Structure formats: structure tokens, C-alpha cells
C-alpha positions as CSV (number, residue, x, y, z in Angstrom):
1,V,98.8,74.5,99.8
2,Q,101.1,75.1,102.8
3,L,102.6,78.7,103.5
4,Q,106.0,80.0,104.8
5,A,106.5,83.9,105.3
6,S,109.7,85.0,105.9
7,G,111.7,88.7,105.5
8,G,110.7,90.4,108.6
9,G,113.0,92.5,110.5
10,L,114.0,95.5,112.6
11,V,114.1,98.5,110.4
12,Q,113.9,102.5,110.8
13,A,111.2,104.7,109.5
14,G,111.8,105.1,106.0
15,D,113.5,102.4,105.3
16,S,112.2,99.2,102.8
17,L,111.9,95.8,103.8
18,R,110.7,92.7,101.4
19,L,108.7,89.9,102.5
20,S,108.5,86.5,100.6
21,C,105.9,83.5,100.9
22,A,107.1,80.7,99.9
23,A,104.3,77.8,99.0
24,S,104.1,74.4,98.6
25,G,101.9,72.3,97.0
26,R,100.3,71.9,93.4
27,T,98.0,74.5,93.8
28,F,100.0,77.5,94.1
29,T,99.7,78.5,90.4
30,N,96.2,78.5,90.9
31,S,95.7,80.1,94.3
32,N,95.4,84.0,94.6
33,M,97.6,85.1,97.1
34,G,97.3,87.8,100.1
35,W,99.3,89.7,102.7
36,F,97.6,90.5,106.1
37,R,99.3,91.8,109.2
38,Q,98.3,92.0,112.7
39,A,99.8,94.6,115.6
40,P,99.4,94.0,119.1
41,G,96.0,94.4,120.4
42,K,94.3,94.9,116.8
43,D,92.7,92.8,114.5
44,R,94.4,91.1,111.7
45,E,93.8,93.3,108.6
46,F,94.3,93.2,104.9
47,V,97.4,94.6,103.3
48,A,97.6,93.3,99.5
49,A,96.4,90.7,97.3
50,I,97.2,89.4,93.8
51,S,95.5,87.3,91.5
52,W,96.7,83.7,90.5
53,T,97.7,85.2,86.9
54,G,99.3,88.1,88.9
55,R,97.0,90.7,86.7
56,R,95.1,91.9,89.2
57,S,96.2,93.5,92.7
58,Y,94.5,94.9,95.6
59,Y,95.9,97.1,98.3
60,A,94.5,98.5,101.6
61,D,94.2,102.3,101.5
62,S,97.1,102.6,104.3
63,V,99.5,100.9,102.0
64,K,98.6,102.0,98.6
65,G,101.7,103.8,96.7
66,R,104.3,102.4,99.1
67,F,103.9,98.2,99.3
68,T,103.8,96.3,96.0
69,I,102.7,92.6,96.0
70,S,104.0,90.4,93.4
71,R,104.3,86.8,92.5
72,D,107.1,84.2,90.5
73,N,104.9,81.2,89.8
74,A,107.9,79.5,88.7
75,K,109.2,79.9,92.4
76,N,105.9,79.0,93.8
77,T,106.6,82.5,95.9
78,V,104.9,85.9,96.3
79,Y,106.4,89.0,97.7
80,L,105.6,91.9,99.5
81,Q,107.8,95.1,98.5
82,M,107.5,97.6,101.3
83,N,108.7,100.8,100.9
84,S,108.8,104.2,102.9
85,L,108.1,102.2,106.2
86,K,106.2,104.0,109.1
87,P,106.1,103.1,112.6
88,E,102.3,102.3,112.3
89,D,103.2,99.3,109.5
90,A,104.8,97.5,112.2
91,A,102.8,94.1,113.0
92,V,103.4,90.4,112.3
93,Y,102.6,89.6,108.7
94,Y,101.0,86.5,107.3
95,C,100.6,85.4,104.0
96,A,97.3,83.6,102.8
97,A,96.0,81.8,99.8
98,D,92.2,81.6,98.4
99,P,91.3,79.3,95.4
100,D,88.3,81.9,94.6
101,S,89.6,85.4,93.8
102,A,92.1,88.2,94.9
103,Y,89.0,90.4,95.6
104,K,87.8,88.1,98.0
105,L,90.9,88.3,100.1
106,S,90.8,91.8,99.9
107,V,87.3,91.9,101.5
108,G,87.3,89.0,103.5
109,P,85.8,87.6,105.9
110,L,89.2,86.4,107.2
111,S,87.4,82.7,108.4
112,Q,86.5,82.1,104.9
113,I,90.5,82.2,103.4
114,G,91.5,79.2,102.4
115,S,94.9,78.9,104.2
116,W,97.3,80.9,105.9
117,G,100.9,80.6,106.4
118,R,103.1,81.6,109.5
119,G,103.7,85.2,110.4
120,T,106.8,86.9,110.1
121,Q,107.5,90.2,112.6
122,V,108.0,93.8,111.2
123,T,109.2,95.9,113.6
124,V,109.6,100.0,112.7
125,S,111.8,102.3,114.7
126,S,111.0,106.0,114.8
């Protein structure tokens, strides 16, 4: 599956932003999807994941209650709704897909995740 993230931008602290990840390929509906982020000088970290059915989701503690991951299999797209953004949320956000499980996306290791998309930059001003 090929992935393309979009929707990033410059926002102020407290604002909301919705990221989208469009997937191509026949296997999207069977793919567990995740969002990761990488800030300058830091390792890439897990943000959220959703199972291929949409029934299971996982979140990093730092975003619980503020971010929501969802998917629309008819549109081959996964979303990340980000509310109450903080300056520490600023990063390049990447979407990823894996055939095994959403849990695997949440625990890694990153090297074993099946597919990665190109990132989209999120900048949050204080």
C-alpha cells in the first residue's frame, strides 16, 4: 500500500487541525493504520493507530483526549483529528500501514512496520 499524508500547516496553540492519509492499493481495507511524528532532534514516536475494522484504536498518552484517529475504507483514507494543539505537538507527521495489527503499530519496533508515507509538517506557535 502506498501512502500520502496531507493537511499539515501552521496553527496557534489551542487550535485544531485534521490530517489525512490517502492510500492506494488493494490492501488498504485490510491494513491497520497508524500515525507517527518526529520532531527535530528526536526519534520518531507513535501517536495513534486504528485497526483495519476501525473497532480498535490506540493512542500515545501525550495525545489521549485531544487526538482522534478514524478511517473511511470507502475513501481509502485515514484521518487524525488534532484538537487543543500544543507547541510540543509540532513535528513532521507520518502515516503508516501494517497488515498484522494496530497493537503492533502502537508498540513497534518501527523497523518492522510495513509501509510508510511521506510526512506532513505541523507547526504550532505559542
